[in-house]
N, CA and C of each residue as an Amber inpcrd file, in Angstrom:
protein
   525
 -42.7780000 -11.9390000  30.4310000 -42.2500000 -13.2790000  30.5370000
 -41.0790000 -13.4260000  29.5700000 -39.9650000 -13.9410000  30.0540000
 -38.7970000 -14.0810000  29.1940000 -38.7370000 -15.4730000  28.5820000
 -38.1510000 -15.5650000  27.4320000 -37.9880000 -16.8340000  26.7370000
 -36.7450000 -17.5290000  27.2890000 -36.9010000 -18.7270000  27.8260000
 -35.7650000 -19.4670000  28.3800000 -35.3630000 -20.6310000  27.4870000
 -35.8010000 -20.6120000  26.2480000 -35.4320000 -21.6520000  25.3090000
 -33.9340000 -21.5930000  25.0530000 -33.2450000 -22.7180000  25.2320000
 -31.7960000 -22.7080000  24.9830000 -31.4960000 -22.3920000  23.5170000
 -30.4490000 -21.6500000  23.3140000 -30.0540000 -21.2620000  21.9640000
 -28.8340000 -22.0840000  21.5650000 -28.9060000 -22.6830000  20.3960000
 -27.7760000 -23.4330000  19.8700000 -26.8210000 -22.4480000  19.2140000
 -25.6170000 -22.3620000  19.7430000 -24.5960000 -21.4470000  19.2140000
 -23.7420000 -22.1720000  18.1840000 -23.3120000 -21.4410000  17.1770000
 -22.4150000 -21.9820000  16.1550000 -21.1440000 -21.1520000  16.1500000
 -20.0090000 -21.8390000  16.1720000 -18.7100000 -21.1810000  16.2420000
 -18.2980000 -20.5270000  14.9350000 -17.0470000 -20.1470000  14.8840000
 -16.4770000 -19.4300000  13.7450000 -15.6360000 -20.3630000  12.8790000
 -15.4190000 -19.9590000  11.6530000 -14.5350000 -20.7080000  10.7580000
 -13.0940000 -20.5510000  11.2290000 -12.2340000 -21.4970000  10.8800000
 -10.8300000 -21.3610000  11.2950000 -10.1340000 -20.2130000  10.5870000
  -9.1040000 -19.7060000  11.2310000  -8.1860000 -18.7440000  10.6230000
  -6.9320000 -19.5510000  10.3210000  -6.6130000 -19.6820000   9.0520000
  -5.4500000 -20.5100000   8.7060000  -5.0740000 -20.3380000   7.2490000
  -3.8960000 -20.8190000   6.9630000  -3.5180000 -21.0340000   5.5720000
  -2.8790000 -22.4210000   5.5170000  -2.7070000 -22.9470000   4.3490000
  -2.3330000 -24.3530000   4.1710000  -1.0050000 -24.7300000   4.8150000
  -0.0830000 -23.7840000   4.9570000   1.2360000 -24.1340000   5.4970000
   1.3710000 -23.8920000   6.9980000   0.2510000 -23.7800000   7.7100000
   0.2950000 -23.5800000   9.1650000   1.0850000 -24.7140000   9.8080000
   1.8480000 -24.3570000  10.8350000   2.6430000 -25.3610000  11.5590000
   2.1130000 -25.6460000  12.9520000   1.3680000 -24.7040000  13.5140000
   0.7430000 -24.9410000  14.8110000  -0.7290000 -24.5460000  14.7220000
  -1.5290000 -25.2050000  15.5420000  -2.9500000 -24.9020000  15.6270000
  -3.2640000 -24.5910000  17.0840000  -3.8020000 -23.4020000  17.3110000
  -4.2500000 -23.0310000  18.6460000  -5.7560000 -23.2530000  18.6920000
  -6.1770000 -24.0570000  19.6630000  -7.5900000 -24.3880000  19.8130000
  -8.1600000 -23.7710000  21.0790000  -9.2260000 -23.0130000  20.9120000
 -10.0100000 -22.5540000  22.0490000 -11.1490000 -23.5270000  22.2510000
 -12.0470000 -23.1950000  23.1440000 -13.1970000 -24.0610000  23.3830000
 -14.3310000 -23.6850000  22.4270000 -14.9370000 -22.5270000  22.6680000
 -16.0390000 -21.9840000  21.8700000 -15.9900000 -20.4790000  22.0470000
 -16.1210000 -19.6890000  20.9860000 -16.0670000 -18.2360000  21.1440000
 -17.1140000 -17.7360000  22.1420000 -16.7390000 -16.7130000  22.8940000
 -17.6670000 -16.0850000  23.8230000 -18.6870000 -15.2430000  23.0850000
 -19.6240000 -14.7140000  23.8510000 -20.7250000 -13.9360000  23.2690000
 -20.2220000 -12.7370000  22.4610000 -19.2200000 -12.0200000  22.9780000
 -18.6970000 -10.8510000  22.2590000 -18.0590000 -11.2620000  20.9410000
 -17.3440000 -12.3720000  20.9360000 -16.6980000 -12.8520000  19.7100000
 -17.7240000 -13.3310000  18.6900000 -18.7390000 -14.0380000  19.1570000
 -19.7760000 -14.4920000  18.2350000 -20.5330000 -13.3050000  17.6430000
 -20.8360000 -12.3130000  18.4700000 -21.5570000 -11.1240000  17.9850000
 -20.7340000 -10.3610000  16.9550000 -19.4270000 -10.2930000  17.1540000
 -18.5380000  -9.5760000  16.2370000 -18.0390000 -10.4500000  15.0940000
 -18.2720000 -11.7580000  15.1760000 -17.7530000 -12.7360000  14.2160000
 -16.2360000 -12.6270000  14.1070000 -15.5870000 -12.4890000  15.2810000
 -14.1320000 -12.3520000  15.3580000 -13.6250000 -13.0950000  16.5880000
 -12.5590000 -13.8230000  16.4170000 -11.9660000 -14.5090000  17.5640000
 -11.4320000 -13.5070000  18.5850000 -11.6700000 -13.8050000  19.8510000
 -11.1480000 -13.0460000  20.9870000 -11.4480000 -11.5550000  20.8720000
 -12.7360000 -11.2610000  20.6220000 -13.1710000  -9.8740000  20.4420000
 -13.3580000  -9.1290000  21.7600000 -13.5540000  -9.8350000  22.8570000
 -13.7600000  -9.1480000  24.1380000 -12.4600000  -8.4500000  24.5240000
 -12.5090000  -7.1550000  24.8250000 -11.2760000  -6.4050000  25.1010000
 -10.5030000  -6.8980000  26.3290000 -11.1660000  -7.5930000  27.2460000
 -10.4630000  -8.0900000  28.4370000  -9.7610000  -9.4180000  28.1900000
 -10.0300000 -10.0570000  27.0550000  -9.3480000 -11.3160000  26.7540000
  -7.9470000 -10.9920000  26.2680000  -6.9620000 -11.6600000  26.8240000
  -5.5500000 -11.3480000  26.5520000  -4.9560000 -12.1420000  25.3940000
  -5.7680000 -12.8650000  24.6350000  -5.2270000 -13.7190000  23.5690000
  -4.2680000 -12.9750000  22.6370000  -4.7520000 -11.9120000  22.0310000
  -3.9350000 -11.2130000  21.0290000  -2.6670000 -10.6140000  21.6430000
  -2.7390000  -9.9280000  22.7860000  -1.4920000  -9.4220000  23.3890000
  -0.5280000 -10.5310000  23.8240000  -1.0650000 -11.6490000  24.3350000
  -0.1860000 -12.7540000  24.7410000   0.5440000 -13.3390000  23.5360000
  -0.1630000 -13.5020000  22.4390000   0.4720000 -14.0710000  21.2520000
   1.4850000 -13.1000000  20.6480000   1.1480000 -11.8280000  20.6020000
   2.1090000 -10.8360000  20.0990000   3.3430000 -10.8170000  20.9900000
   3.1490000 -10.8910000  22.3010000   4.2640000 -10.9340000  23.2320000
   5.1130000 -12.1770000  23.0500000   4.4820000 -13.2980000  22.6980000
   5.2180000 -14.5370000  22.4620000   6.2110000 -14.3790000  21.3120000
   5.8310000 -13.5860000  20.3200000   6.7010000 -13.3500000  19.1660000
   7.5690000 -12.1110000  19.3330000   7.3680000 -11.3910000  20.4390000
   8.1430000 -10.1810000  20.6700000   7.8420000  -9.0960000  19.6530000
   6.6070000  -9.0190000  19.2250000   6.2110000  -8.0710000  18.1920000
   5.0570000  -7.2060000  18.6770000   4.8840000  -6.0800000  18.0240000
   3.7290000  -5.2230000  18.3050000   2.4820000  -5.8860000  17.7450000
   1.3880000  -5.7010000  18.4250000   0.1160000  -6.2590000  17.9930000
  -0.4330000  -5.4390000  16.8320000  -0.7210000  -6.0690000  15.7030000
  -1.2990000  -5.3100000  14.5870000  -2.6680000  -4.7430000  14.9520000
  -3.0160000  -3.6210000  14.3580000  -4.3350000  -3.0140000  14.5670000
  -5.3350000  -3.6680000  13.6360000  -6.5090000  -3.9080000  14.1340000
  -7.5980000  -4.4310000  13.3080000  -7.5750000  -5.9420000  13.1920000
  -8.7620000  -6.5190000  13.1490000  -8.8920000  -7.9730000  13.1180000
  -8.3060000  -8.5820000  11.8480000  -8.5710000  -7.9910000  10.7210000
  -8.0580000  -8.5410000   9.4520000  -6.5220000  -8.5650000   9.4570000
  -5.9130000  -7.5100000   9.9640000  -4.4440000  -7.4540000  10.0470000
  -3.9220000  -8.4960000  11.0320000  -4.6520000  -8.7260000  12.1000000
  -4.2320000  -9.7320000  13.0770000  -4.3000000 -11.1370000  12.4830000
  -5.3350000 -11.4090000  11.7250000  -5.4420000 -12.7160000  11.0720000
  -4.3260000 -12.9140000  10.0460000  -4.0160000 -11.8800000   9.2840000
  -2.9040000 -11.9580000   8.3280000  -1.5860000 -12.1760000   9.0600000
  -1.4280000 -11.5320000  10.2070000  -0.2340000 -11.6870000  11.0450000
  -0.1010000 -13.1330000  11.5140000  -1.2130000 -13.7380000  11.9610000
  -1.1930000 -15.1550000  12.3400000  -0.7390000 -16.0170000  11.1750000
  -1.3180000 -15.7730000  10.0180000  -0.9650000 -16.5570000   8.8360000
   0.5080000 -16.4270000   8.4810000   1.0460000 -15.2220000   8.5750000
   2.4840000 -15.0350000   8.2850000   3.3550000 -15.8510000   9.2300000
   2.8930000 -15.9940000  10.4640000   3.6450000 -16.7700000  11.4490000
   3.3190000 -18.2600000  11.3960000   2.4640000 -18.6520000  10.4730000
   2.0830000 -20.0540000  10.2850000   1.3570000 -20.6130000  11.5030000
   0.5480000 -19.7550000  12.1060000  -0.2790000 -20.1260000  13.2560000
  -1.7320000 -20.1800000  12.7890000  -2.3750000 -21.3120000  13.0190000
  -3.7960000 -21.4610000  12.7170000  -4.5840000 -21.3340000  14.0180000
  -5.8230000 -20.8980000  13.8960000  -6.6670000 -20.6440000  15.0610000
  -8.0510000 -21.2080000  14.8040000  -8.5430000 -21.9760000  15.7750000
  -9.8910000 -22.5320000  15.6570000 -10.3770000 -22.8940000  17.0460000
 -11.5130000 -23.5480000  17.1190000 -12.0720000 -23.9970000  18.3800000
 -12.4050000 -25.4720000  18.3060000 -12.4280000 -26.1120000  19.4510000
 -12.8120000 -27.5180000  19.5220000 -14.2900000 -27.6720000  19.1900000
 -15.1150000 -26.7820000  19.7100000 -16.5680000 -26.9120000  19.5910000
 -17.0940000 -26.1620000  18.3690000 -17.8570000 -26.8750000  17.5670000
 -18.5230000 -26.2600000  16.4150000 -19.8740000 -25.6750000  16.8240000
 -20.6350000 -26.4590000  17.6020000 -21.9530000 -26.0220000  18.0550000
 -22.1800000 -26.5120000  19.4820000 -22.9170000 -25.7010000  20.2400000
 -23.2980000 -26.1040000  21.5940000 -24.3560000 -25.1540000  22.1280000
 -24.9400000 -25.5540000  23.2310000 -25.8250000 -24.6820000  23.9870000
 -25.0120000 -24.1820000  25.1720000 -24.9590000 -22.8670000  25.3140000
 -24.2080000 -22.2590000  26.4170000 -24.8390000 -20.9210000  26.7660000
 -25.4920000 -20.8450000  27.9010000 -25.9530000 -19.5220000  28.3340000
 -24.7570000 -18.7110000  28.8130000 -24.5950000 -17.5100000  28.3020000
 -23.4530000 -16.6830000  28.6820000 -22.2080000 -17.0510000  27.9000000
 -21.0390000 -16.7390000  28.4820000 -19.7740000 -16.9470000  27.7720000
 -18.8160000 -17.9060000  28.4640000 -19.1550000 -18.3450000  29.6630000
 -18.2250000 -19.1950000  30.4040000 -18.2150000 -20.6260000  29.8680000
 -17.0170000 -21.1970000  29.7730000 -16.8930000 -22.5840000  29.3270000
 -17.6490000 -23.5400000  30.2430000 -17.7070000 -23.2190000  31.5180000
 -18.4000000 -24.0830000  32.4720000 -19.9050000 -24.1300000  32.2180000
 -20.4280000 -23.1960000  31.4450000 -21.8620000 -23.1640000  31.1440000
 -22.2220000 -23.9680000  29.8890000 -21.2240000 -24.5110000  29.1890000
 -21.5010000 -25.3140000  27.9980000 -22.2370000 -26.5760000  28.4330000
 -23.3880000 -26.8240000  27.8360000 -24.1310000 -28.0480000  28.1420000
 -23.4340000 -29.2230000  27.4610000 -22.8790000 -30.1390000  28.2380000
 -22.1040000 -31.2490000  27.6660000 -22.8660000 -32.0670000  26.6270000
 -24.1710000 -32.2560000  26.8350000 -24.9580000 -33.0700000  25.9030000
 -25.2500000 -32.3650000  24.5850000 -24.8720000 -31.1010000  24.4830000
 -25.1630000 -30.3300000  23.2720000 -23.9540000 -30.1490000  22.3590000
 -22.7900000 -30.5920000  22.7930000 -21.5460000 -30.3080000  22.0660000
 -21.4410000 -31.1170000  20.7730000 -21.1590000 -30.3960000  19.6970000
 -20.7720000 -30.9950000  18.4190000 -19.3830000 -30.4460000  18.1260000
 -18.4170000 -31.3340000  18.0020000 -17.0260000 -30.9120000  17.7990000
 -16.7680000 -30.5450000  16.3440000 -15.8050000 -29.6470000  16.1510000
 -15.3260000 -29.3440000  14.8030000 -14.5830000 -30.5600000  14.2620000
 -14.4800000 -30.6300000  12.9500000 -13.7920000 -31.7530000  12.3080000
 -12.2950000 -31.4560000  12.2560000 -11.6450000 -31.6410000  13.3950000
 -10.2110000 -31.3690000  13.5080000  -9.4180000 -32.3200000  12.6140000
  -9.8740000 -33.5590000  12.4620000  -9.1690000 -34.5150000  11.6010000
  -9.1130000 -34.0050000  10.1570000 -10.2210000 -33.4890000   9.6480000
 -10.2410000 -32.9450000   8.2860000  -9.3260000 -31.7320000   8.1860000
  -9.3310000 -30.8950000   9.2330000  -8.4460000 -29.7340000   9.2460000
  -6.9890000 -30.1920000   9.1410000  -6.6290000 -31.1920000   9.9160000
  -5.2470000 -31.6780000   9.9040000  -4.8720000 -32.3330000   8.5750000
  -5.8280000 -32.9670000   7.9220000  -5.5600000 -33.5240000   6.5830000
  -5.2180000 -32.4060000   5.6080000  -5.8870000 -31.2720000   5.7470000
  -5.6600000 -30.1390000   4.8470000  -4.4530000 -29.2940000   5.2560000
  -3.9430000 -29.5260000   6.4460000  -2.8200000 -28.7500000   6.9930000
  -1.7500000 -29.7170000   7.4830000  -1.0990000 -30.3670000   6.5500000
  -0.1400000 -31.4430000   6.8500000   1.0780000 -30.9890000   7.6390000
   1.3930000 -29.7110000   7.6170000   2.5880000 -29.2210000   8.3160000
   2.3520000 -28.9960000   9.8090000   1.0990000 -29.0940000  10.2750000
   0.8140000 -28.8810000  11.7040000   1.4580000 -30.0040000  12.5160000
   2.2780000 -29.6010000  13.4790000   2.9350000 -30.5630000  14.3680000
   2.5250000 -30.3930000  15.8220000   1.9630000 -29.2200000  16.1570000
   1.6180000 -28.9250000  17.5470000   0.1890000 -28.3980000  17.6560000
  -0.5280000 -28.9170000  18.6460000  -1.8260000 -28.3670000  19.0150000
  -1.6520000 -27.6810000  20.3570000  -1.9660000 -26.4050000  20.3930000
  -1.9270000 -25.6340000  21.6300000  -3.3630000 -25.3980000  22.0570000
  -3.6580000 -25.6960000  23.3130000  -4.9920000 -25.4910000  23.8530000
  -5.0040000 -24.2120000  24.6670000  -5.9120000 -23.3180000  24.3410000
  -6.0560000 -22.0740000  25.1000000  -6.8900000 -22.3840000  26.3410000
  -6.2440000 -22.9560000  27.3270000  -6.8800000 -23.2730000  28.5950000
  -7.2720000 -24.7290000  28.7380000  -7.5810000 -25.0880000  29.9690000
  -7.9080000 -26.4820000  30.2820000  -9.2550000 -26.9110000  29.7110000
 -10.2080000 -25.9890000  29.5680000 -11.5100000 -26.3680000  29.0090000
 -11.3590000 -26.8270000  27.5680000 -10.5620000 -26.1340000  26.7780000
 -10.3390000 -26.5360000  25.3840000  -9.6860000 -27.9180000  25.3360000
  -8.7030000 -28.1330000  26.1840000  -8.0340000 -29.4420000  26.2160000
  -9.0090000 -30.5430000  26.6290000  -9.7890000 -30.2920000  27.6580000
 -10.7540000 -31.2760000  28.1560000 -11.7980000 -31.6030000  27.0840000
 -12.3320000 -30.5800000  26.4180000 -13.3100000 -30.8110000  25.3590000
 -12.6990000 -31.5960000  24.1960000 -11.4570000 -31.2780000  23.8550000
 -10.7700000 -32.0120000  22.7920000 -10.6390000 -33.4840000  23.1780000
 -10.1530000 -33.7480000  24.3850000  -9.9650000 -35.1330000  24.8130000
 -11.2970000 -35.8840000  24.8410000 -12.3430000 -35.2410000  25.3150000
 -13.6490000 -35.8930000  25.4220000 -14.2500000 -36.1960000  24.0510000
 -14.1270000 -35.2760000  23.1180000 -14.8330000 -35.4190000  21.8430000
 -13.9580000 -35.8580000  20.6780000 -12.6470000 -35.6720000  20.7820000
 -11.7760000 -35.9840000  19.6470000 -10.5560000 -36.8290000  20.0240000
 -10.3270000 -37.0080000  21.3100000  -9.1220000 -37.6920000  21.7710000
  -8.9790000 -39.1230000  21.2880000 -10.0950000 -39.7920000  21.0070000
 -10.0430000 -41.1790000  20.5530000 -10.0450000 -41.3000000  19.0290000
 -10.0380000 -40.1870000  18.3210000 -10.0700000 -40.2270000  16.8550000
  -8.7680000 -40.8340000  16.3440000  -8.8140000 -42.0100000  15.7050000
  -7.5760000 -42.6750000  15.2730000  -6.7860000 -41.8690000  14.2400000
  -7.4860000 -41.1070000  13.4200000  -6.7890000 -40.3090000  12.4140000
  -5.9400000 -39.2210000  13.0700000  -6.4770000 -38.6100000  14.1040000
  -5.7160000 -37.5950000  14.8330000  -4.5590000 -38.2570000  15.5790000
  -4.8230000 -39.3890000  16.2040000  -3.7860000 -40.0990000  16.9750000
  -2.6060000 -40.5090000  16.0910000  -2.8710000 -40.8960000  14.8520000
  -1.7870000 -41.3010000  13.9320000  -0.8270000 -40.1680000  13.6130000
  -1.2710000 -38.9380000  13.7740000  -0.4220000 -37.8000000  13.4430000
   0.7190000 -37.5990000  14.4360000   0.6680000 -38.1960000  15.5960000
   1.7150000 -38.0470000  16.6240000   2.0200000 -36.5740000  16.8770000
   0.9800000 -35.8180000  17.1110000   1.1140000 -34.3890000  17.3750000
   1.5820000 -34.1500000  18.8050000   2.2010000 -33.0250000  19.0120000
   2.5670000 -32.5890000  20.3520000   1.4210000 -31.7260000  20.8800000
   0.9230000 -32.0580000  22.0580000  -0.1670000 -31.3070000  22.6880000
   0.3880000 -30.4590000  23.8160000   0.0140000 -29.1720000  23.8190000
   0.4760000 -28.2520000  24.8610000  -0.7200000 -27.4540000  25.3660000
  -0.9770000 -27.5300000  26.6720000  -2.0340000 -26.7100000  27.2630000
  -1.4150000 -25.4080000  27.7510000  -1.9470000 -24.3090000  27.2560000
  -1.5310000 -22.9780000  27.6810000  -2.5140000 -22.4750000  28.7360000
  -2.0660000 -21.5710000  29.6000000  -3.0330000 -20.9630000  30.5160000
  -4.0360000 -20.1410000  29.7060000  -5.2800000 -20.2230000  30.1050000
  -6.3400000 -19.5360000  29.3800000  -6.0820000 -18.0340000  29.3000000
  -6.3730000 -17.4770000  28.1380000  -6.2440000 -16.0350000  27.9490000
  -7.4630000 -15.2810000  28.4680000  -8.4550000 -16.0080000  28.9210000
  -9.6880000 -15.4090000  29.4130000  -9.4670000 -14.6380000  30.7070000
 -10.1740000 -13.5230000  30.8760000 -10.0790000 -12.8000000  32.1500000
 -10.6630000 -13.6110000  33.3050000 -11.4760000 -14.6270000  33.0000000
 -12.0380000 -15.4800000  34.0480000 -10.9570000 -16.3560000  34.6900000
  -9.8480000 -16.5430000  33.9940000  -8.7360000 -17.3410000  34.5310000
  -7.7200000 -16.3840000  35.1490000  -7.9220000 -16.1010000  36.4230000
  -7.0740000 -15.1230000  37.1080000  -6.0780000 -15.7810000  38.0540000
  -5.9340000 -17.0960000  37.9790000  -5.0290000 -17.8020000  38.8880000
  -3.5640000 -17.4700000  38.6220000  -3.2540000 -17.0870000  37.3980000
  -1.8760000 -16.7330000  37.0340000  -1.7840000 -15.2650000  36.6800000
  -0.6510000 -14.6800000  36.9740000  -0.4150000 -13.2890000  36.5750000
  -0.2330000 -13.2240000  35.0630000  -0.3730000 -12.0510000  34.5270000
  -0.1620000 -11.8430000  33.0870000   1.2580000 -12.2480000  32.6900000
   2.2390000 -11.9790000  33.5530000   3.6350000 -12.3260000  33.2670000
   3.8160000 -13.8400000  33.1800000   3.1750000 -14.5860000  34.0850000
   3.2860000 -16.0500000  34.0670000   2.5940000 -16.6210000  32.8360000
   1.4590000 -16.0260000  32.4880000   0.7780000 -16.4650000  31.2610000
   1.6760000 -16.2070000  30.0550000   2.2780000 -15.0250000  29.9960000
   3.1400000 -14.6660000  28.8680000   4.2940000 -15.6420000  28.7310000
   4.8710000 -16.0140000  29.8450000   5.9770000 -16.9750000  29.8480000
   5.5490000 -18.2870000  29.1740000   4.3860000 -18.7850000  29.5280000
   3.8920000 -20.0360000  28.9430000   3.5700000 -19.8740000  27.4590000
   2.9890000 -18.7450000  27.0850000   2.5920000 -18.5380000  25.6900000
   3.8000000 -18.3940000  24.7620000   4.9540000 -18.1150000  25.2780000
   6.1650000 -18.0350000  24.4320000   6.4410000 -19.3660000  23.7300000
   5.9440000 -20.4530000  24.2890000   6.1900000 -21.7680000  23.6770000
   5.6160000 -21.8720000  22.2690000   4.6130000 -21.0640000  21.9540000
   4.0600000 -21.0750000  20.5810000   5.1380000 -20.6150000  19.6080000
   5.7710000 -19.5040000  19.8890000   6.8110000 -18.9600000  18.9890000
   8.0220000 -19.8740000  18.9350000   8.3550000 -20.5150000  20.0400000
   9.5160000 -21.4130000  20.0770000   9.3480000 -22.5440000  19.0820000
   8.1330000 -23.0530000  18.9120000   7.8890000 -24.1680000  17.9810000
   8.0370000 -23.7460000  16.5290000   8.0540000 -22.4800000  16.2620000
   8.1170000 -22.0010000  14.8830000   9.4990000 -21.5030000  14.4820000
  10.4430000 -21.6260000  15.3520000  11.7990000 -21.1760000  15.0200000
  12.5470000 -22.2290000  14.2720000
């Protein structure tokens, strides 16, 4: 007999430094990322190659080097969801009644230079709007919101080239 008790998942800490200018928000790390305690650890997820392509640079080897690379470019990385129940890794499997959002307002207070929030896919944007969109502190910041096509292999509606084109907007904001 298998145990079908839902498991409450807890996300990862943000990757950032105080002078970040953009924040890329995912929804909730997938099973491979949670197991590795690393953002976008699944080899089929195109996050790291898309971002490296946006800057026209080679992708650094190793997670620690990639995080340092993000910091050098003043890019912060986090997720909308802090905790939730989700069987599997698909965003569509997140139980809506279980979502606890990260404290994005506190993050923005500590990162005053952030002017743009980039959402890695429509699920991240939808979760942000549902759980944080009415936060007056966030609204006062007059941030620019940009939804990027999801880097997930589950989002196959766009070619890699079309995704890359959209992801270039991250680097454009930092010039």
